[in-house]
N, C-alpha and C positions, 0 to 999 in steps of 0.2 A: 854923075847929080841921081838921077836915076835912081842906081843902085844903090844909092844911101839914102833914099825916104826912103825904099822899099827895106831895105836893111832896118831901119829907124824903128818903123810901123809894124815891122814882124816882133821887134824886142817891145818894143810898146804896149802889142798884145798878149806877150807871152808874161808880161811882169803882172798886166790888168786880171788876167786865169789865174796868175800865179795866188795873186791878192786875194782873189777870191776861193780858191785852194784852203791857202793859210787862214781864213775864218771860217771856212766849213770845218775844217781839220780841229780846230780850237775848239769849236762848237759840239762837236762827233766827240771829243775825247775828252771834254769838260763836263758832257753830258753823261757817258759812262762810267767816270772816274764816281764823279759825283755822287750818284744815282746808285752803283752796280760796287761801286769799292769802297765808299766809307757809306753814306748813311744805311744801304740795308745792313752791311757787317753791322752796324751799330745796334740797328733794329732784333738783327739777332745774339749778339751778345745780351742787348736787354732782356728778352727772352728767358735765357738761358740763366742769369744771375739775378734777375728779381723775381720775389715770389709774389709782387704786383700782377703780371702781365704771366700768365698761364697759355702758353700755345701748345698744339701738338706737332711731333714731329715731323708729318706732314706740312705745315704750316711754315717750320723751319727748311723743311724740301723747298718748300718752292723760292724762297729768301734765296736760298742757297742755288737753286736753280739759274737765276736770273744775276747772282754773284757770279758765277760761272763764268755765262755766257757776255757779261759786259767784259770779262777779264780774256773771255776768246777774241771777241772782235778788236779787242786794242792791244793786241801784240804787235803788230806790224810798227802802230803807230808810237807806242814807246820806244822805239829804237829811233826814231828821228828817222828825219827823208834822207837818202843817201847823196841827192843833187839840192840842197837845198833852191838852188836858183831856178830849175825846172820844175821841183817841187814830187820829182817820180820816186816810185817805191820799186828797189831793186833790193828782196830780200834774194837769199838761198833756191836754189830749188828746194831743196828739205824742209827747209822754213815756210813755203808758202803753199806748200802740198802737207804739212802740218796745221795750219791754221786754217786753211781749206778744208779738208775734210773734218776738222772740230766743230768749224760754221753748220756744217751741216747738220753734225752733231747734237749742237745748245738747239739747234731749231727743232730736233724731236724732244728734245729733253727737257726745254721752256713750256712747253707746249701740254707735254704730257704730266708736265711735275703742274702746268694748275689746272689741267682738268682735275688732277687727285686730289689739290683741294678743294674745287665744288666738286666732287662725289661726295668727299669725307663730311663738309660743311649738309648736302641734303638728305643722308642717311640721318646723322645726328638731328637735322630738322625733321623729316618725318618721324623718328624715332620715336623726339619730343612729344609728339602730337599722337603718337597711337600709345604709347606706353608713360605716361607723365611720370605715373606714381610709383616704380616698382623698377627693379634690375629687368633690362629687355636682353635680350638676344643678343643687339649688337652690343650689349653692355658690355657679354661677356666672349665676344669675338673682335672685339675692336682691336686689338693689336694683330691678329691674323690681318685683317682689312688694312690696317696701318702698315705693317710691313708689303703687302701686295701694292699698295700705293707709293712707296718707299722707291720699291726696288725697279716697276716699271719704267720712271723715267731713265735712269741710271743703262737700264740693259737695251734700251731705245737707243740712249744716246751710245752707244759702245758698239754696236748695232751701225749706226747712221755712219758712224765715225771710220770704223773699222772697213767697212763698202768704200766709201769714197778713197781712201787711202789706198786702198787695192785696183778699182776699177782707174782711179788717177796717176798710179803711180808710171804705166809705161809711155816712153818717149814721146815727145813731141814735136810734127814737126811745122814749117815756116809756108805759105802762102804760095808760096811754090815747090810744097812736095819736098824739101831738104830737111832731113835730122837736124834736129838742135841739139848740138853736143851738151850734155850734164842737165838734163831737160825733163820735166814731167809736162801733165796737164794743165796743172794748178799754174795762174798765172793771177799777178795784183791787180787790182781795181784801183778802188777811185780810195778806199782806207783799207784795203783787205783782201784776201785773196780767194777767187774761188778756181773751182776744177772745169774750164773750158774742153770739150771732146773736139777733136780734129773735124772740122767740118771744110766742105769746100763749096756754100752757098755761100752767098751773102749774108744770109737773115745769122744769128746766134745760134735762133731758136733750137734746131740741130744740135749742136755743142753744147748748150745747157739742159740737157738734157737730165744728170743728177744735180746739179742746182735746182731746177724746178720741180724734182722727185720730194724733197725736203721740203721745200714751201709746199707744195701739194698737200701731203702728209701731216705739216703744220696748217695746214689752211684746216682740211677736215679733221680733227681734233677738236682747233678751236671752234669751230661753225658747232661743233658737239657740244662742247664747253658751253658755247652761248647757250646754243639751248636749252639746256640745265638749268643755266643762270636765269634764264626768263621764267625758268617753270618752277624754280627759288623765289625769286621777288613777289609774280603773284602769289604761291602759297605761304610767305611771312604777309604778305599783306592780309590774305584772306582770315587766316590766325592770327593775327598781330595780337585779340583778344588773351588765347590761352599761350601766344611766344613772351606777350609783357611778364607773366607770372614767374618766367623761368629765365628771362632776361630783363630784368627792372632795365625802363626807359632805353633799352636797346635793339628795340625789334625796328626802330624807324631808322638810326645810324647803320645797320645791318642791311636794311635795303637798299639804302642810299648808295655803301661800298658796293655793293653789288652790280648796282646800274653806272656806279662812276666809272669801276674797272671793266665794266663790259661795253661800254659807248669808248672809250679809250682803244681799245681793244680788236674795236670792230673797225676804228679808223686804221687801225696800222694790220689789221686781218685784210682790210679794201686795197691799202699801198701792196702787199703782198699778193694779192691776185693781179695786181695790177702788174708785178715785175713775171708771174708765170703767161699771160697771158700777151704780154711787148717785153721780152727777153733781152733786145738790144737795148732799151734806156736805162738801164739799172750802170754800163757804163760811161754814160753821158755826165759830165763833172760841171760841179759849179752851180749854186741855188740862186744865183741871181741871174742867170739866164733865162731866156723865155720857154721854159722846158716845163712840164706839172714834175716828171719823176726827177728832175737834176739835186739831188741830194737831199733831197723830203723824204724818201722811204731811209734813209739812212738815221735823219734822225729824229725820224719819230719810234724808229726802233731802240733807238742811242736812249732814247728819256720815261721808256719802257721801267727801267729798275727806279729811276726819278718817280716814275708816279706808282709802281707800287708802292713804295716807300710812302709817300705822301697822302697815300687812302690807308693805308693798314697800320700804321706810326701818329695817328692823327686822333686813334680813340683813346677814349677818356685813360683808362689803367696805363698807356702807354706814359702819357705827360705825369700822371700823380707819379710813375715808378722815376723819371727824370727830374722832378722835383725834391722829393725824400729820399732819401741815402736811406734811411731804416729798412726799407725792403731789399735790400743788396743782402743776395748770400745766393752759394752755390745749389745749385735747385734745376740740372742740365735732367731735358728730355718729361717734361710734367704729364703727368697721366690725367689729361682732360681727353674728352671726345671732342668739343670745338675745335676746328682751327684756324677759328677766328676769333668769337668772345668766349668765356670764361663761361658757358652755359652752367650754374648749379642748383639745382633741384630747392623747388621752395618748401622746406618742411613743416615753418610758421602753422601750415593750417591742414596737416595732415592727421591733427586727431579728430580734427569735425568732423 
């Protein structure tokens, strides 16, 4: 009788955590698909086809980086669970290694693409302040800057992905030191695979050095980006009278978007730093249990593409383009220097 009760309790516990995992997975995949695979592509198509929404290639590159991130993080969830009852992930070793390597790569990709957008915005605003009435050195060399800002994120992506694939390809061993056939160091986590080096200690920290390296790189770049964004926000506020001439009624909106995106990224950055400090927690499942890290990091990360869309698609010119069909045409890679807003030189007072 006691065995029957024990089996019934164990089955009840499994069903409970299975329901939690289903909720977590639905939320994770829903955020990734909605923001990164539906809405951000819609924004990119709008910037390409609408004359009313001029954006630079660097801004489009920023959107594409988060689209790629969304697809990479969703690869295993797309295919469904191999064991629906226990909700276990059971990808092939090759699939797991590929996704784990790409995830390390997209950490570098998105952080570099984001700081690239901030760098371009900073240069444009500083240039507008220094030389508002004529063509500047930046105007003449902006194409070279664009190429650099477009190239660096994907170069970082390739470096981290290739290095991760090479370091994670050796065969894995179990806790008894026995070789696992047809294996590598990539293992499935809650929603996706990570590379876990063999370790003899009870802590996962020593085995997660490659994962931590990608987070440390992304966090460092994000901290630099945040510092530059704070500088931009202060500069825009101090020079609002001048900027109002070139961005009519737009300086406050510009400042608000910078601050809003920075606040959310600061939250995501703090959770990423928590992974670096306490890496064991990333394997704990279920957002309904009493642990700060359970599911929160993944869900906050999954929502970044949606947050980016809500922030940058809420601009007036985007809404105007969606309301009017007359503005639609094929005008890719518009030659503008501001990655977010159409900063145009006001010539109405040039003669005075």
